[in-house]
C-alpha positions in Angstrom: 139.7 152.8 117.4 142.6 154.6 116.1 142.0 157.5 113.7 141.3 155.6 110.8 137.9 154.8 111.9 134.8 156.4 110.6 135.3 160.1 110.5 139.1 159.4 111.1 139.1 156.5 108.8 137.9 158.9 106.1 134.6 157.8 104.7 131.8 160.5 104.9 128.2 159.6 105.9 126.2 162.7 105.1 122.5 163.4 105.8 120.9 164.8 102.6 117.8 164.6 100.6 116.6 164.0 97.0 119.1 164.6 94.2 118.0 167.3 91.8 120.7 167.7 89.2 123.8 166.1 87.8 126.6 167.8 85.8 129.6 165.6 85.2 131.4 165.2 88.5 129.0 167.4 90.5 125.7 166.6 92.3 123.4 169.0 94.1 121.1 167.8 96.9 118.2 170.1 98.0 116.4 169.9 101.3 112.7 169.2 100.4 111.1 167.8 103.5 111.3 166.1 106.8 110.1 162.6 105.8 112.1 162.1 102.5 115.8 161.7 103.3 118.9 160.4 101.7 122.3 159.1 103.0 125.4 159.1 100.8 127.8 156.3 101.7 131.1 155.5 100.1 131.5 152.1 98.4 134.8 150.5 99.4 136.8 147.7 97.8 140.2 146.6 99.2 139.9 149.6 101.5 139.8 152.0 98.6 136.8 154.1 97.4 135.3 152.8 94.1 131.9 154.6 94.1 129.0 156.0 96.1 125.6 154.8 97.2 122.6 157.0 97.8 120.1 155.4 100.2 116.8 157.2 100.0 113.8 156.6 102.3 110.7 157.7 100.4 107.1 157.9 101.5 105.6 155.5 104.0 104.1 152.4 102.3 101.9 151.3 105.2 101.9 151.3 109.0 105.0 149.1 109.2 107.1 149.8 106.1 108.6 152.5 103.8 109.5 152.6 100.2 113.2 152.9 99.5 115.4 153.7 96.6 119.1 152.8 96.2 121.0 154.8 93.6 124.4 153.3 92.7 127.0 155.8 91.5 130.5 155.4 90.2 133.5 157.2 91.6 132.6 160.3 89.5 129.1 160.5 90.9 127.5 159.3 87.7 124.4 157.1 88.1 125.0 153.5 87.0 122.0 151.6 88.5 119.0 151.9 90.9 116.7 149.6 92.8 113.4 150.3 94.5 112.1 148.2 97.3 109.7 148.1 100.3 110.9 147.2 103.8 110.4 148.0 107.5 112.4 150.8 109.1 116.0 150.4 107.9 119.3 151.9 109.1 122.1 151.4 106.6 125.3 150.4 108.4 128.0 149.3 106.0 128.6 148.9 102.2 131.3 146.9 100.4 131.9 145.8 96.8 133.4 142.7 95.2 133.2 141.0 91.8 130.5 143.4 90.5 128.3 142.8 93.6 127.4 145.2 96.3 126.9 144.0 99.9 124.7 146.3 102.0 124.2 145.7 105.7 121.2 147.2 107.6 119.6 147.1 111.0 115.8 146.5 110.8 114.6 148.0 114.1 110.9 147.1 113.7 111.6 143.3 113.6 114.9 143.2 115.6 116.9 141.8 112.7 120.1 142.6 110.8 119.6 142.4 107.0 122.1 141.9 104.2 121.3 142.7 100.5 123.5 141.5 97.6 122.9 143.7 94.5 124.5 143.6 91.1 125.4 146.8 89.3 122.2 146.8 87.2 120.3 147.2 90.5 119.0 143.6 90.7 118.8 142.1 94.2 120.4 138.7 93.8 120.2 137.6 97.4 119.0 138.7 100.9 120.0 137.3 104.3 118.7 138.2 107.7 119.2 137.2 111.3 117.6 138.1 114.6 119.7 140.4 116.7 119.4 141.6 120.3 119.2 145.3 119.6 119.6 148.2 122.1 116.7 150.7 121.7 117.5 154.4 122.0 116.0 157.7 121.1 116.8 159.5 117.8 116.1 163.3 118.0 114.0 164.7 115.1 114.6 167.9 113.3 111.3 169.4 114.2 110.9 171.5 117.3 108.7 169.9 120.1 108.4 166.6 118.2 108.7 163.3 120.0 112.1 161.6 119.5 112.0 158.4 117.4 113.0 155.1 118.9 115.6 153.1 116.9 117.5 149.9 117.5 121.3 149.6 117.3 124.0 147.0 117.8 126.2 147.2 120.9 129.3 146.4 118.9 128.2 147.6 115.5 128.4 146.0 112.0 131.4 145.9 109.6 131.6 144.5 106.1 134.8 144.0 104.2 135.3 142.5 100.7 137.6 139.5 100.3 139.6 140.0 97.0 138.4 137.4 94.5 136.4 135.8 97.2 133.3 137.4 98.7 132.6 139.3 101.9 133.4 139.1 105.5 130.9 140.4 108.1 131.4 141.1 111.8 128.5 142.1 114.0 128.0 142.2 117.7 124.9 142.6 119.9 124.4 142.3 123.6 124.4 138.5 123.5 126.9 137.5 120.8 129.6 138.7 118.5 130.0 136.8 115.3 132.2 136.6 112.2 130.7 135.3 108.9 131.8 134.8 105.3 129.6 135.0 102.3 130.5 134.2 98.7 130.1 136.9 96.0 126.6 135.6 95.2 125.4 136.2 98.8 125.5 132.6 100.1 126.6 132.1 103.7 129.6 129.7 103.7 131.1 130.0 107.2 130.1 131.3 110.6 131.5 131.4 114.0 131.5 133.3 117.3 134.2 135.9 118.0 136.9 134.4 120.2 136.5 136.8 123.1 134.2 139.4 124.5 136.0 142.8 124.1 135.1 146.5 124.2 135.9 147.1 120.5 136.3 145.0 117.3 138.0 146.0 114.0 137.7 143.9 110.8 140.2 143.7 107.9 140.4 141.3 105.0 142.9 140.3 102.4 142.7 137.6 99.7 144.2 135.0 102.1 143.2 136.1 105.5 140.6 137.6 107.7 141.9 139.7 110.7 139.9 140.6 113.7 141.5 143.1 116.0 140.0 143.3 119.5 140.5 145.9 122.2 139.8 145.7 125.9 139.8 149.1 127.8 139.9 148.1 131.4 143.5 148.4 132.6 145.4 150.0 129.7 143.2 152.7 128.1 145.3 153.0 125.0 146.5 149.3 124.9 144.8 146.0 125.4 144.8 145.1 121.6 144.7 141.4 120.6 144.8 140.3 116.9 143.2 137.1 115.6 144.1 135.8 112.1 141.8 133.4 110.1 141.9 131.7 106.8 139.7 133.7 104.3 138.5 130.3 102.8 137.0 128.7 105.9 137.7 130.8 109.0 140.2 128.3 110.4 142.2 130.0 113.1 145.8 130.6 112.1 147.3 132.9 114.8 146.5 135.2 117.7 148.6 137.4 119.9 148.6 140.5 122.1 149.9 143.6 120.6 153.1 144.1 122.7 156.7 144.7 121.8 159.6 142.4 122.7 159.9 144.2 126.1 156.2 143.5 126.9 155.2 147.1 126.4 151.6 147.5 125.1 151.2 149.0 121.6 148.7 151.7 120.8 147.1 151.3 117.3 146.8 154.4 115.2 145.9 152.6 111.9 144.9 149.1 110.7 145.1 149.3 106.9 146.3 147.6 103.7 149.7 148.4 102.2 149.1 150.1 98.8 151.9 148.2 97.2 151.4 144.6 98.4 147.7 144.6 99.5 148.8 143.0 102.8 147.4 144.2 106.0 149.5 146.1 108.5 149.2 147.9 111.9 151.1 150.9 113.0 151.1 153.1 116.1 152.9 154.1 119.3 154.8 152.0 121.8 153.3 152.8 125.3 155.6 153.9 128.1 154.9 151.3 130.8 155.4 153.9 133.5 152.9 156.3 131.9 150.1 154.0 130.8 147.4 156.3 132.4 149.0 159.6 131.6 148.4 160.6 128.0 145.6 163.3 128.2 147.2 166.7 128.9 150.1 168.7 127.6 152.0 168.0 130.7 151.5 164.3 130.1 153.1 164.6 126.7 156.1 166.4 128.1 156.8 163.3 130.3 156.6 160.9 127.3 153.5 158.7 127.3 155.2 156.7 124.5 158.7 155.4 124.1 158.7 155.0 120.3 156.8 154.0 117.1 156.0 150.6 115.5 154.8 149.0 112.3 153.6 145.4 112.2 153.3 143.7 108.8 150.7 140.9 108.6 151.7 139.3 105.3 152.3 135.8 106.8 150.1 134.9 109.8 151.7 131.5 110.2 154.9 133.0 111.5 155.7 134.6 114.8 155.0 138.3 114.0 157.6 140.8 115.2 156.9 144.5 115.0 159.4 146.9 113.5 160.0 149.0 116.6 161.8 152.3 116.8 162.7 153.7 120.3 163.6 157.2 121.2 163.5 156.5 124.9 167.2 155.5 125.0 168.2 158.8 123.3 169.9 157.1 120.4 167.9 158.7 117.6 169.5 162.0 116.2 167.2 165.0 116.6 164.8 163.3 119.0 165.1 163.5 122.8 164.5 160.6 125.2 161.1 162.1 125.8 160.1 162.1 122.1 160.7 165.8 121.5 162.1 166.9 118.2 164.8 169.0 119.6 165.7 171.2 116.6 162.1 172.2 116.2 161.1 172.3 119.8 157.9 170.3 119.6 156.4 167.0 120.7 153.9 165.2 118.4 150.4 164.3 119.2 150.2 161.3 116.8 146.9 160.8 115.0 147.3 158.3 112.2 149.8 156.5 109.9 150.0 155.1 106.4 152.4 153.2 104.1 154.0 154.9 101.1 154.9 153.1 97.9 158.5 152.4 98.9 157.9 150.5 102.1 158.1 153.4 104.6 155.5 154.1 107.3 154.5 157.7 107.6 153.1 158.9 110.9 151.0 162.1 111.0 150.0 164.3 113.9 150.0 167.7 115.4 153.0 169.6 116.8 152.8 170.5 120.5 155.0 173.5 121.2 155.9 174.5 124.8 157.4 177.5 126.5 158.8 177.5 130.0 159.8 174.8 132.4 157.9 171.5 132.5 155.3 171.6 135.2 154.5 175.3 134.6 154.9 175.7 130.8 152.5 177.2 128.3 151.6 175.1 125.2 150.0 175.5 121.8 149.0 173.1 119.0 150.2 174.2 115.6 151.9 172.5 112.6 151.0 169.3 110.9 153.9 166.8 111.4 155.0 163.9 109.3 157.5 161.3 110.8 159.0 158.6 108.6 160.0 155.1 109.7 161.9 153.0 107.1 162.0 149.2 106.9 165.1 149.0 109.0 163.5 151.0 111.9 165.2 154.4 111.4 162.8 157.2 112.1 163.2 160.9 111.2 161.2 164.1 110.8 159.9 164.0 107.3 158.3 167.4 107.4 156.3 169.9 109.5 154.0 172.4 107.8 152.2 175.4 109.2 148.5 174.9 109.8 145.9 176.5 112.1 147.3 177.3 115.6 145.6 177.3 118.9 146.2 180.0 121.5 148.6 179.1 124.3 147.1 177.1 127.1 148.4 175.8 130.5 149.9 172.4 131.0 146.6 170.9 132.2 145.0 171.5 128.7 143.2 168.4 127.5 144.7 167.8 124.1 142.0 165.8 122.4 139.5 168.6 123.0 141.9 171.3 121.8 143.3 169.6 118.7 141.0 170.2 115.8 143.0 168.5 113.1 141.7 165.4 111.3 143.9 163.6 108.8 142.6 161.7 105.7 145.0 159.9 103.3 144.5 159.6 99.6 146.7 157.4 97.4 147.3 157.6 93.6 148.6 154.3 92.4 149.2 155.5 88.9 151.6 158.2 90.0 152.6 156.4 93.2 151.9 159.6 95.1 150.5 159.8 98.6 148.4 162.8 99.7 147.1 163.8 103.1 144.0 166.0 103.7 144.5 167.9 106.9 141.1 169.1 108.0 141.7 171.9 110.5 139.4 174.3 112.4 139.5 177.2 109.9 141.1 175.7 106.8 141.6 172.4 104.9 145.1 171.7 103.7 145.9 169.4 100.8 149.5 168.0 101.3 151.6 166.2 98.8 153.6 163.8 100.9 156.1 163.0 98.1 156.8 166.6 97.2 156.6 167.6 100.8 154.4 170.7 100.2 150.9 172.1 100.5 149.3 172.1 97.1 146.0 173.7 98.1 144.4 175.5 101.0 140.6 175.7 101.2 138.8 177.8 103.9 135.9 176.0 105.7 133.7 179.1 105.2 133.1 181.3 102.2 130.2 183.7 102.9 127.0 181.6 103.3 128.8 178.5 102.1 130.4 175.9 104.5 133.0 173.7 102.8 134.3 170.3 103.7 136.6 167.9 101.9 136.7 164.1 102.0 138.8 161.4 100.2 137.3 160.3 96.9 138.5 157.9 94.2 142.3 157.4 94.1 144.0 160.7 93.4 140.9 162.8 93.9 138.9 164.4 96.7 135.2 165.2 97.2 134.4 168.8 98.0 131.1 169.4 99.9 129.6 172.9 99.8 126.6 173.6 102.0 124.7 176.8 101.3 122.8 177.6 104.5 120.8 180.4 102.9 119.7 178.5 99.8 119.5 175.2 101.7 121.4 172.9 99.3 124.5 170.8 99.3 126.7 170.5 96.3 129.2 167.6 95.9 132.0 167.7 93.4 134.9 165.4 92.6 138.2 167.2 92.1 141.7 166.1 91.2 144.4 166.6 93.8 
């Protein structure tokens, strides 16, 4: 999927162990053994972070099961509830929150099932649901030298849970035999279930109060295209619309993000318009110099009953000031390797990516990846360079350089609805840059390494970030929530 998924989507899943201390907005996790382990997962509602869940596997209960503990934390890492239970081997896949109920989705390898738990904030399990699944069995390496890898089961197409505002939860899962879409109410009762409309290579789920959207992707002919969107009623899964993601000229659209508008709550899709003559050429620096894309698009999904038309902006006809027909920003001398996009609070789409600078003639030029770049598309389709900011740079490489292996930038957005400010966390190879989109400036630079400490930054609650500090020598990880 577009960046926006998983690491690129911005929610951290971190392998840790038992929590030892809590001081306000800081938690410390200490490594205490091989068998006791904890995962921290972000709890999302309406695609925004509202808390954290610590899923701890404790000692083995018997030959077929373990004791588990769930610790529910608010957005400041304060404990607000806990639940202990015994179950077979579980792998936590997805977490969502709606109407004071958590929905947790697991894979239970030992019995070949998927399992959902519905838990209130006091830690009471109010409902469970399970279904047999055709799992793929694979080996999971252990941390001990010379130990035998453990066998685990996983779903071919994964599991995704999204809350339905003022409704319940939408679930998508896909195994080797079937791909299904299900709706549960906020008490954990299954209300509707149906098979996915097609067999695809990838599936992406999004929910609003009125609609469930399932975005599918087939990879065979157009590696970056092949997207098709299906819209359903959030009440009963009645099909309302479906269409290929193409522009009016029948060009395929590459999806960079599939998200919710922070102002309206409606879903939207944004990305690049694929050059029909360059559908297979988008890997190297030389490919970018010959324009694998002809423009940018935003597709608002507020009314699925209408024919949906993307807001498309084309540079291929040379009509946009400051941008060549090949997509180069001529005053700055760079192309953009686009990574993600988001909506601001005034209806603009902001595209973010890495600047690709070249020296010499196309075909024999040298290139480097450098600045973080922000490109603005307004509601009328005008696009312009919003800003470019110095970040970590690569050395110069030849035109055959494979860009996705050389580009070390990851982009994470954070919105603050109170101040209506958008931030972008640019996670680069050596440093982390906190960028205020509204003020158009870097407000903080954090090095990844500080002596024995390795630092990472992730989105947290609205207007905040989570700072992770791993001390290799002392073998602990400290998490803190800090204002942007």
